[in-house]
ZALUM-833644 format. One record per residue (C-alpha): residue in one letter; x, y, z. Coordinates in Angstrom, 3 decimals, always signed. Layout:
BEGIN
ATOM   rest         c1         c2         c3
ATOM      a          X          Y          Z
...
END
This chain:
BEGIN
ATOM   rest         c1         c2         c3
ATOM      m     +7.572    +16.677    +10.472
ATOM      l     +3.814    +16.399     +9.496
ATOM      r     +2.922    +14.301     +7.095
ATOM      q     -0.521    +13.689     +5.202
ATOM      l     -2.215    +10.533     +6.224
ATOM      l     -2.943     +7.894     +3.226
ATOM      v     -5.716     +5.518     +3.328
ATOM      v     -5.100     +2.908     +0.250
ATOM      g     -7.653     +0.326     -0.432
ATOM      n     -6.063     -3.043     -1.917
ATOM      w     -9.119     -4.858     -3.211
ATOM      k     -7.465     -7.977     -3.983
ATOM      m     -8.985    -10.441     -6.752
ATOM      h    -12.417     -8.967     -5.829
ATOM      g    -14.922     -7.517     -8.065
ATOM      s    -17.370     -7.369    -11.023
ATOM      r    -18.464     -4.064    -13.255
ATOM      a    -21.611     -4.063    -11.607
ATOM      s    -20.094     -4.215     -7.824
ATOM      v    -17.096     -1.634     -8.270
ATOM      g    -19.762     +1.029    -10.064
ATOM      a    -21.558     +0.564     -6.745
ATOM      l    -19.164     +0.795     -4.659
ATOM      l    -17.465     +3.402     -6.184
ATOM      a    -20.556     +5.482     -6.819
ATOM      d    -20.607     +5.068     -2.732
ATOM      l    -17.113     +6.351     -2.090
ATOM      v    -17.133     +8.994     -5.025
ATOM      a    -20.385    +10.926     -2.958
ATOM      a    -18.862    +10.487     +0.475
ATOM      v    -15.116    +10.877     +0.613
ATOM      p    -14.281    +14.195     +2.030
ATOM      a    -12.545    +16.832     -0.457
ATOM      v    -10.223    +17.835     +2.697
ATOM      g     -8.978    +14.791     +4.589
ATOM      p     -6.265    +12.095     +3.910
ATOM      d     -5.445    +11.091     +0.744
ATOM      v     -7.485     +8.526     -0.502
ATOM      a     -6.588     +5.650     -3.069
ATOM      i     -8.403     +2.565     -4.326
ATOM      c     -6.273     -0.455     -6.192
ATOM      p     -8.731     -2.561     -8.126
ATOM      t     -7.854     -5.241    -10.108
ATOM      f     -6.107     -4.638    -13.565
ATOM      v     -9.427     -5.233    -15.438
ATOM      h    -11.153     -2.669    -13.096
ATOM      l     -8.918     -0.064    -13.485
ATOM      e    -10.442     +1.699    -16.575
ATOM      q    -13.642     +1.825    -15.418
ATOM      a    -12.585     +3.160    -11.697
ATOM      l    -10.323     +5.738    -13.127
ATOM      q    -13.623     +6.902    -15.410
ATOM      i    -15.764     +7.326    -12.155
ATOM      c    -13.008     +8.556    -10.044
ATOM      d    -11.974    +11.315    -12.256
ATOM      a    -12.325    +14.651    -10.927
ATOM      s    -12.892    +13.041     -7.280
ATOM      p    -10.459    +13.018     -4.238
ATOM      l    -10.058     +9.393     -5.072
ATOM      a     -7.009     +8.409     -6.761
ATOM      v     -6.656     +5.257     -8.693
ATOM      g     -3.297     +2.759     -8.218
ATOM      a     -2.595     -0.967     -9.125
ATOM      q     -1.591     -3.912     -7.158
ATOM      d     +1.169     -4.757     -9.517
ATOM      c     +3.338     -4.011    -12.068
ATOM      s     +6.006     -6.028    -14.300
ATOM      h     +9.692     -5.247    -13.834
ATOM      t     +9.813     -4.806    -17.280
ATOM      n     +8.975     -2.086    -19.941
ATOM      a     +7.834     -4.004    -22.932
ATOM      g     +8.419     -7.728    -24.350
ATOM      a     +7.514    -11.294    -24.537
ATOM      y     +6.151    -11.414    -21.033
ATOM      t     +2.449    -13.157    -21.658
ATOM      g     +0.398    -12.081    -18.669
ATOM      e     +2.440     -9.185    -17.295
ATOM      v     +1.703     -5.484    -17.638
ATOM      a     +4.188     -2.610    -17.517
ATOM      a     +4.568     +0.392    -15.094
ATOM      a     +4.416     +2.307    -18.294
ATOM      m     +0.972     +1.214    -19.503
ATOM      l     -0.474     +1.652    -16.063
ATOM      a     +0.796     +5.496    -16.026
ATOM      d     -0.374     +6.033    -19.235
ATOM      l     -3.904     +4.515    -18.128
ATOM      g     -3.823     +7.469    -15.529
ATOM      c     -2.839     +5.270    -12.522
ATOM      h     -0.834     +7.347     -9.892
ATOM      w     -0.321     +4.171     -7.156
ATOM      v     +1.162     +0.747     -7.535
ATOM      i     +1.397     -1.737     -4.468
ATOM      l     +4.608     -3.963     -4.834
ATOM      g     +5.891     -6.945     -2.852
ATOM      h     +2.806     -7.586     -0.903
ATOM      s     +2.736    -10.808     +1.089
ATOM      e     +0.781    -12.605     -0.981
ATOM      r     +2.814    -11.897     -4.368
ATOM      r     +5.712    -13.293     -2.346
ATOM      q     +3.659    -16.361     -0.942
ATOM      y     +2.005    -17.578     -4.038
ATOM      h     +4.175    -16.077     -6.824
ATOM      g     +7.638    -16.381     -5.248
ATOM      e     +8.776    -13.143     -5.463
ATOM      s    +11.864    -11.876     -3.946
ATOM      d    +13.403     -8.757     -2.491
ATOM      e    +15.316     -8.543     -5.764
ATOM      l    +12.431     -8.808     -7.867
ATOM      v    +10.857     -6.318     -5.643
ATOM      a    +13.539     -4.101     -6.184
ATOM      a    +13.121     -4.156    -10.239
ATOM      k     +9.876     -3.460     -9.661
ATOM      v    +10.197     -0.318     -7.281
ATOM      a    +12.685     +1.033    -10.127
ATOM      a    +10.545     +0.231    -13.356
ATOM      a     +7.740     +2.271    -11.505
ATOM      v     +9.317     +5.007    -10.293
ATOM      t    +10.817     +5.301    -13.959
ATOM      a     +7.376     +5.670    -15.356
ATOM      g     +6.182     +8.056    -12.664
ATOM      l     +4.228     +5.991    -10.308
ATOM      c     +4.492     +6.350     -6.603
ATOM      p     +5.393     +2.864     -4.989
ATOM      i     +3.698     +1.266     -2.094
ATOM      v     +6.520     -1.412     -0.834
ATOM      c     +5.130     -3.697     +1.380
ATOM      v     +6.920     -5.385     +4.114
ATOM      g     +6.596     -7.904     +7.209
ATOM      e     +6.938    -10.723     +9.336
ATOM      t     +5.398    -14.149     +9.294
ATOM      q     +3.696    -15.528    +12.992
ATOM      e     +6.950    -17.937    +13.264
ATOM      q     +9.442    -15.159    +12.547
ATOM      r     +7.902    -12.876    +15.052
ATOM      e     +7.955    -15.656    +17.916
ATOM      a    +11.399    -16.572    +17.057
ATOM      g    +12.443    -12.779    +17.562
ATOM      e    +13.451    -12.455    +13.896
ATOM      a    +10.597     -9.923    +12.965
ATOM      h    +13.094     -6.413    +13.085
ATOM      s    +16.014     -8.504    +11.103
ATOM      v    +13.225     -9.805     +8.569
ATOM      v    +11.391     -6.349     +7.823
ATOM      r    +15.276     -4.452     +7.739
ATOM      s    +16.202     -7.061     +4.945
ATOM      q    +12.887     -6.711     +2.870
ATOM      l    +13.491     -2.766     +3.355
ATOM      r    +17.231     -3.131     +2.037
ATOM      g    +16.388     -5.456     -0.451
ATOM      a    +13.827     -3.344     -2.291
ATOM      l    +15.021     +0.291     -1.245
ATOM      q    +18.920     +0.200     -1.227
ATOM      g    +20.709     +1.574     -4.518
ATOM      q    +17.390     +2.874     -5.936
ATOM      a    +18.038     +6.288     -7.824
ATOM      q    +14.816     +8.344     -6.902
ATOM      l    +12.138     +7.345     -4.238
ATOM      t    +10.289    +10.735     -3.936
ATOM      g     +6.883     +9.872     -2.980
ATOM      l     +7.722     +6.349     -1.787
ATOM      v     +5.309     +4.719     +0.600
ATOM      v     +6.364     +1.791     +3.139
ATOM      a     +3.537     -0.502     +4.113
ATOM      y     +4.052     -2.162     +7.371
ATOM      e     +1.836     -5.754     +6.812
ATOM      p     +2.709     -8.336     +9.324
ATOM      v     +2.034    -11.539     +7.479
ATOM      w     +0.135    -13.246    +10.498
ATOM      a     -2.502    -10.315    +10.691
ATOM      i     -3.532    -10.271     +7.001
ATOM      g     -7.236    -11.724     +6.641
ATOM      t     -6.848    -13.370     +9.775
ATOM      g     -8.936    -10.812    +12.104
ATOM      l     -5.607    -10.491    +14.269
ATOM      t     -4.190     -7.229    +14.358
ATOM      a     -0.817     -5.686    +15.663
ATOM      t     -1.622     -3.712    +18.892
ATOM      p     -1.110     +0.044    +18.595
ATOM      q     +1.952     -0.314    +20.420
ATOM      q     +3.450     -3.248    +18.492
ATOM      a     +2.389     -1.163    +15.054
ATOM      q     +3.887     +2.189    +16.441
ATOM      d     +7.031     +0.521    +17.685
ATOM      m     +7.698     -1.399    +14.284
ATOM      h     +6.771     +1.713    +12.192
ATOM      a     +9.749     +3.806    +14.302
ATOM      f    +11.890     +1.019    +13.294
ATOM      i    +11.310     +1.094     +9.657
ATOM      r    +11.928     +5.166     +9.691
ATOM      d    +15.205     +4.213    +11.216
ATOM      c    +16.186     +1.815     +8.867
ATOM      m    +14.976     +3.956     +6.182
ATOM      s    +17.134     +6.952     +7.192
ATOM      e    +20.081     +4.494     +6.848
ATOM      l    +19.255     +4.175     +3.175
ATOM      d    +20.767     +6.923     +0.452
ATOM      g    +17.801     +8.714     -1.274
ATOM      v    +15.424     +8.194     +1.374
ATOM      d    +13.882    +11.119     +3.124
ATOM      a    +12.980     +8.894     +6.502
ATOM      t    +11.155    +11.892     +7.896
ATOM      a     +8.809    +12.719     +4.603
ATOM      s     +8.125     +9.498     +3.873
ATOM      r     +4.802     +7.798     +4.787
ATOM      i     +4.634     +4.600     +6.471
ATOM      v     +1.213     +2.832     +6.733
ATOM      y     -0.014     +0.147     +8.475
ATOM      g     -2.150     -3.006     +6.693
ATOM      g     -3.625     -5.999     +8.358
ATOM      s     -7.116     -6.668     +9.305
ATOM      v     -7.601     -2.633     +9.930
ATOM      k    -11.247     -2.034    +10.054
ATOM      a    -13.429     +1.126    +11.577
ATOM      g    -12.978     -0.008    +15.280
ATOM      n     -8.964     +0.233    +15.455
ATOM      a     -8.401     +2.515    +13.150
ATOM      a     -8.546     +5.995    +14.767
ATOM      d     -5.809     +3.850    +17.541
ATOM      l     -3.730     +2.599    +15.111
ATOM      f     -3.560     +6.235    +13.341
ATOM      a     -2.603     +7.657    +16.715
ATOM      g     +0.825     +6.566    +16.638
ATOM      p     +3.267     +8.820    +15.408
ATOM      d     +4.653     +6.846    +12.968
ATOM      i     +1.964     +5.583    +11.595
ATOM      d     +0.745     +7.706     +8.406
ATOM      g     -2.521     +5.593     +7.488
ATOM      a     -3.487     +2.306     +6.020
ATOM      l     -3.803     -0.343     +3.350
ATOM      v     -6.761     -1.631     +3.747
ATOM      g     -7.745     -5.167     +2.598
ATOM      g    -11.166     -6.330     +3.403
ATOM      a    -12.804     -3.595     +5.074
ATOM      a    -12.317     -1.686     +1.727
ATOM      l    -14.991     -3.530     -0.452
ATOM      v    -17.707     -1.956     +1.758
ATOM      a    -18.287     +1.343     +1.574
ATOM      n    -19.525     +2.122     +5.055
ATOM      a    -16.220     +0.394     +6.765
ATOM      f    -13.622     +2.342     +4.140
ATOM      l    -15.395     +5.486     +4.752
ATOM      a    -15.164     +5.333     +8.631
ATOM      i    -11.533     +4.530     +8.399
ATOM      i    -10.934     +7.152     +6.353
ATOM      n    -13.151     +9.552     +8.747
ATOM      a    -10.669     +8.188    +11.497
ATOM      a     -7.876     +9.254     +9.569
ATOM      a     -9.540    +13.009     +9.139
ATOM      a    -10.235    +13.793    +12.762
END
């Protein structure tokens, strides 16, 4: 099945109003109208600015997280329905940095996925193993457990995207080889086929972990690699555009 490639920029905790305006002006002017689906996920405080600049452009906008609850006395939280009301399309959930620094469990990620889907957002669910887990031969069992923990029993997962982000390759300059990435993506698709409510053939699985212009084309050549979740390179217009163009080739 032919799946449309997807390139998403995760800006993490970077940006000012000036830098966001300059970066998006460059991207809006250059992102091809025909090509892969492209989205950027800025911080919460820059979402409205990004939505205004990207309006009527090929660039979609998403958030980096959402709450597992709809409303209430949850200081500092942002509900999925609020993001949808603002105009967001995507939301990244279960990123390894959320798991590491905020103690997010598979159960919490599952609750966030449910909240996002109910609000009409498309979740990008992150999974991936640490270097220690890979060296111990546990990469497959860790990723399978994270997938099942986040997705099993969900009522509706149309539009779901899974991002395979080996923790050892995030922000380190290390990247899984194209073969390593393809092998894990194929494994993830097999795991997804075992879950009710998930169309494993139609669902997109993207790679994240030091994706850059120099390795994007080789990664995208994998039959089960449907795009990229880009970190640092997404903050530089020319670098991000080069990855988008590699997906369009």
